[in-house]
C-alpha positions as CSV (number, residue, x, y, z in Angstrom):
1,X,-89.3,27.0,-60.8
2,X,-90.4,27.3,-63.8
3,X,-87.9,30.0,-65.5
4,X,-90.1,32.2,-68.2
5,X,-88.3,32.6,-71.7
6,X,-87.4,36.3,-72.7
7,X,-89.5,37.8,-74.6
8,X,-88.2,37.7,-78.7
9,X,-88.7,41.3,-80.7
10,X,-88.3,41.9,-84.3
11,X,-87.0,45.9,-85.1
12,X,-87.9,46.6,-88.8
13,X,-87.5,49.0,-91.0
14,X,-90.1,48.9,-94.1
15,X,-89.3,50.6,-97.4
16,X,-86.6,53.2,-98.3
17,X,-86.4,55.1,-95.1
18,X,-82.6,56.1,-94.6
19,X,-82.8,56.7,-90.9
20,X,-82.7,54.0,-88.3
21,X,-81.2,56.3,-85.2
22,X,-84.6,55.9,-83.5
23,X,-85.0,51.9,-84.4
24,X,-81.6,51.7,-82.4
25,X,-82.7,53.7,-79.1
26,X,-86.1,51.8,-79.3
27,X,-83.7,48.3,-79.9
28,X,-81.7,49.0,-77.3
29,X,-84.6,50.0,-74.7
30,X,-85.8,46.9,-74.9
31,X,-83.1,44.9,-74.6
32,X,-82.2,46.9,-71.1
33,X,-86.0,45.2,-70.3
34,X,-84.2,41.5,-70.7
35,X,-85.8,41.2,-74.0
36,X,-84.0,39.3,-77.3
37,X,-84.1,41.8,-79.9
38,X,-83.5,41.3,-83.9
39,X,-82.6,44.4,-86.0
40,X,-82.8,43.8,-89.4
41,X,-81.8,47.2,-91.0
42,X,-82.5,49.4,-93.4
43,X,-84.6,49.1,-96.3
44,X,-86.7,45.5,-95.7
45,X,-89.7,44.6,-98.2
46,X,-93.0,43.7,-96.1
47,X,-91.9,39.9,-97.4
48,X,-88.3,40.1,-95.7
49,X,-89.5,41.2,-92.5
50,X,-92.7,38.7,-92.4
51,X,-89.5,36.1,-93.0
52,X,-86.9,37.0,-91.0
53,X,-89.8,37.4,-88.3
54,X,-90.6,33.0,-88.7
55,X,-86.8,32.0,-88.6
56,X,-86.3,33.9,-85.5
57,X,-88.8,33.0,-84.1
58,X,-89.9,36.3,-82.5
59,X,-93.5,37.0,-80.4
60,X,-94.3,40.6,-81.8
61,X,-92.8,42.9,-84.8
62,X,-91.7,46.2,-84.4
63,X,-91.5,48.8,-87.5
64,X,-91.3,51.9,-87.7
65,X,-90.7,54.3,-90.4
66,X,-90.2,58.4,-90.6
67,X,-90.6,58.1,-94.2
68,X,-94.5,58.9,-94.1
69,X,-94.9,55.8,-96.2
70,X,-96.5,53.8,-93.3
71,X,-99.8,54.1,-94.5
72,X,-98.9,51.7,-96.7
73,X,-96.2,50.1,-95.5
74,X,-97.2,48.6,-92.0
75,X,-100.3,47.2,-93.5
76,X,-98.1,45.3,-96.0
77,X,-96.2,44.0,-93.2
78,X,-99.3,42.3,-91.8
79,X,-100.3,41.5,-95.1
80,X,-97.4,39.0,-95.5
81,X,-97.3,37.6,-92.6
82,X,-101.2,36.4,-93.5
83,X,-99.7,35.1,-96.5
84,X,-96.8,33.3,-94.9
85,X,-99.5,31.8,-92.3
86,X,-97.8,33.4,-89.1
87,X,-100.9,36.0,-88.4
88,X,-100.6,35.6,-84.9
89,X,-97.6,37.4,-84.3
90,X,-98.2,40.8,-83.1
91,X,-97.4,43.6,-85.5
92,X,-96.2,46.9,-83.8
93,X,-95.4,50.2,-85.0
94,X,-93.9,54.5,-84.7
95,X,-91.9,56.9,-85.3
96,X,-93.0,60.1,-87.4
97,X,-97.1,59.3,-87.8
98,X,-100.0,61.6,-87.3
99,X,-102.6,60.4,-84.7
100,X,-104.8,61.0,-87.3
101,X,-103.3,58.2,-89.5
102,X,-103.4,55.5,-86.2
103,X,-107.1,54.7,-86.5
104,X,-106.7,53.9,-90.3
105,X,-103.1,50.8,-89.7
106,X,-105.4,49.6,-86.6
107,X,-107.6,49.1,-88.8
108,X,-105.5,47.2,-91.0
109,X,-104.1,44.8,-88.4
110,X,-101.7,46.9,-86.7
111,X,-101.3,46.1,-82.8
112,X,-100.6,49.1,-81.5
113,X,-99.0,52.4,-82.8
114,X,-96.8,54.7,-80.6
115,X,-96.1,58.4,-81.5
116,X,-93.3,60.3,-81.4
117,X,-91.9,61.2,-77.9
118,X,-93.6,57.2,-76.7
119,X,-91.7,56.4,-73.3
120,X,-89.4,53.4,-74.4
121,X,-90.5,52.2,-70.8
122,X,-94.2,52.6,-72.2
123,X,-93.3,50.4,-75.0
124,X,-91.5,47.9,-73.3
125,X,-94.7,47.7,-70.5
126,X,-96.8,48.0,-73.7
127,X,-95.1,44.4,-75.3
128,X,-95.0,42.5,-71.6
129,X,-98.5,42.9,-71.2
130,X,-99.3,41.9,-75.0
131,X,-96.9,38.7,-75.1
132,X,-98.0,37.7,-71.9
133,X,-102.0,38.6,-71.9
134,X,-101.5,40.8,-69.3
135,X,-105.5,42.4,-69.3
136,X,-105.1,46.7,-68.5
137,X,-108.0,47.9,-68.0
138,X,-108.9,51.6,-69.4
139,X,-110.3,53.6,-66.5
140,X,-114.1,53.3,-66.0
141,X,-115.1,56.9,-66.6
142,X,-114.2,60.5,-65.4
143,X,-115.4,60.5,-61.8
144,X,-115.6,63.9,-61.2
145,X,-113.8,67.5,-62.7
146,X,-112.2,69.3,-59.5
147,X,-113.0,72.9,-59.4
148,X,-110.8,75.1,-57.2
149,X,-113.2,77.8,-55.4
150,X,-112.5,80.6,-52.5
151,X,-115.8,79.7,-51.0
152,X,-117.8,76.7,-51.3
153,X,-120.9,78.3,-49.8
154,X,-120.7,81.7,-52.1
155,X,-120.2,79.3,-55.6
156,X,-123.0,76.8,-54.8
157,X,-125.9,79.4,-56.0
158,X,-124.6,79.4,-59.4
159,X,-124.3,75.7,-59.9
160,X,-127.6,75.2,-58.0
161,X,-129.7,77.7,-59.4
162,X,-128.5,78.9,-62.5
163,X,-127.1,75.0,-63.7
164,X,-129.7,73.6,-61.6
165,X,-127.6,70.7,-60.3
166,X,-128.4,68.7,-57.7
167,X,-126.0,69.0,-54.8
168,X,-125.3,65.4,-53.0
169,X,-122.9,66.3,-50.5
170,X,-120.4,68.5,-48.8
171,X,-117.9,67.5,-46.5
172,X,-114.4,67.7,-45.3
173,X,-110.8,65.3,-46.3
174,X,-108.4,66.2,-43.5
175,X,-105.9,64.3,-45.1
176,X,-105.5,67.3,-47.9
177,X,-107.4,69.9,-45.7
178,X,-109.9,71.1,-47.8
179,X,-113.7,71.3,-47.8
180,X,-115.3,70.0,-50.4
181,X,-119.1,69.8,-52.5
182,X,-120.3,67.3,-55.0
183,X,-122.9,67.9,-57.8
184,X,-124.2,65.7,-59.7
185,X,-124.1,66.2,-63.5
186,X,-125.4,62.6,-65.3
187,X,-123.1,60.1,-64.6
188,X,-120.0,62.4,-63.1
189,X,-119.4,65.2,-60.5
190,X,-118.7,68.3,-59.5
191,X,-116.4,68.3,-57.2
192,X,-115.7,72.1,-55.5
193,X,-112.7,72.8,-53.3
194,X,-112.3,75.1,-50.5
195,X,-108.7,74.9,-48.5
196,X,-109.4,75.5,-44.7
197,X,-105.7,76.6,-44.6
198,X,-102.6,78.1,-45.7
199,X,-100.7,74.7,-46.1
200,X,-104.0,73.2,-48.6
201,X,-102.8,72.1,-51.8
202,X,-105.6,73.9,-53.0
203,X,-104.9,77.4,-51.5
204,X,-101.3,77.0,-53.3
205,X,-103.1,76.9,-56.4
206,X,-105.4,79.7,-56.0
207,X,-102.6,81.8,-54.4
208,X,-100.5,81.3,-58.1
209,X,-103.9,80.8,-60.5
210,X,-107.2,82.0,-58.6
211,X,-110.3,79.9,-59.2
212,X,-111.1,77.5,-62.0
213,X,-110.4,73.9,-63.0
214,X,-107.7,72.3,-60.2
215,X,-108.4,68.4,-61.7
216,X,-109.9,65.3,-63.6
217,X,-110.7,62.7,-61.6
218,X,-110.6,59.1,-63.3
219,X,-112.9,56.1,-61.4
220,X,-110.5,52.9,-61.5
221,X,-111.6,49.4,-60.2
222,X,-107.6,48.5,-58.2
223,X,-106.1,51.6,-57.8
224,X,-102.2,49.9,-56.5
225,X,-102.4,47.9,-59.9
226,X,-102.5,51.0,-61.2
227,X,-100.0,52.9,-60.0
228,X,-97.7,49.5,-59.9
229,X,-98.5,49.2,-63.7
230,X,-97.2,53.6,-64.3
231,X,-95.0,53.2,-61.9
232,X,-93.0,50.7,-64.5
233,X,-93.7,52.6,-67.0
234,X,-91.9,55.8,-65.7
235,X,-95.4,58.0,-65.9
236,X,-94.2,60.5,-63.1
237,X,-96.5,60.1,-59.8
238,X,-97.4,62.9,-57.3
239,X,-98.3,59.7,-55.4
240,X,-97.4,56.2,-55.0
241,X,-99.2,54.3,-52.5
242,X,-103.4,56.0,-52.2
243,X,-104.4,58.0,-50.0
244,X,-107.4,58.2,-48.1
245,X,-109.8,60.8,-50.2
246,X,-113.6,61.9,-50.7
247,X,-116.2,59.5,-49.2
248,X,-114.2,57.4,-47.9
249,X,-112.1,56.4,-51.8
250,X,-108.3,55.8,-52.5
251,X,-107.1,58.3,-54.6
252,X,-104.1,59.4,-56.0
253,X,-102.1,62.0,-58.7
254,X,-100.4,61.7,-61.6
255,X,-97.5,64.6,-62.2
256,X,-99.4,67.0,-64.3
257,X,-96.2,67.0,-66.3
258,X,-97.4,63.3,-67.5
259,X,-100.0,64.8,-69.1
260,X,-99.5,68.3,-71.2
261,X,-100.4,70.1,-67.8
262,X,-103.4,68.7,-66.9
263,X,-103.6,67.3,-63.6
264,X,-105.5,63.8,-63.8
265,X,-106.5,62.2,-60.1
266,X,-107.1,58.3,-59.9
267,X,-110.3,57.7,-57.6
268,X,-111.2,54.0,-56.5
269,X,-114.2,54.3,-54.6
270,X,-114.9,52.6,-51.7
271,X,-116.4,48.7,-51.5
272,X,-120.3,48.9,-51.1
273,X,-119.2,44.9,-49.4
């Protein structure tokens, strides 16, 4: 039986940044995931980092910056690797990095940026997927936007006559104790959700918040694989296994605390075969 060798990661602090607590936390988290981690210490130049990566035969370089100089320092490491014919070593970065700087850094060859607050499990899982060349597909599209209502019959006239949307179907989903109506809008749909009993999650939502947007559904190809990936990343889930939803689709909900209070549903449509 072939034993897969551990992933080797070089963690480095380029420039004059004198704080390395975050880098040390990441290093330990990666070790906990079975990786071999080499930490170069503080105040390393781009050339020093590139040379260390080559000498240590690492699979990936992780850069940490809290000084605000990431737009200058991270690309220099990428260039130093190219100059030493080691451009195949991917560079990822993290620290105090504004979201608006991410496209620039990626355009300069940085493979991935993790902003402050990124879970360490998510970073470790990403590195494993990167090195083992595991493809992570993004959701295909927004399948629908779910809106909780007291009565579908009372709500439909606005969507049909005022907005001019086409009613696709109305059905009951016993597993959720809810009646749903789907209306087509472009490549997605609006789903109206009416509770069928006091035990329905939609009734609880209405009691607490009143009518309004309940969730956003994302269409995926392989919901089982997606849920397993999220579990590995430590993403809080409401459902760890799919359940039957409307149109005989497979569905599962992520916990709202995973996405700043937004409730996301994964939805895999019934196979046409």
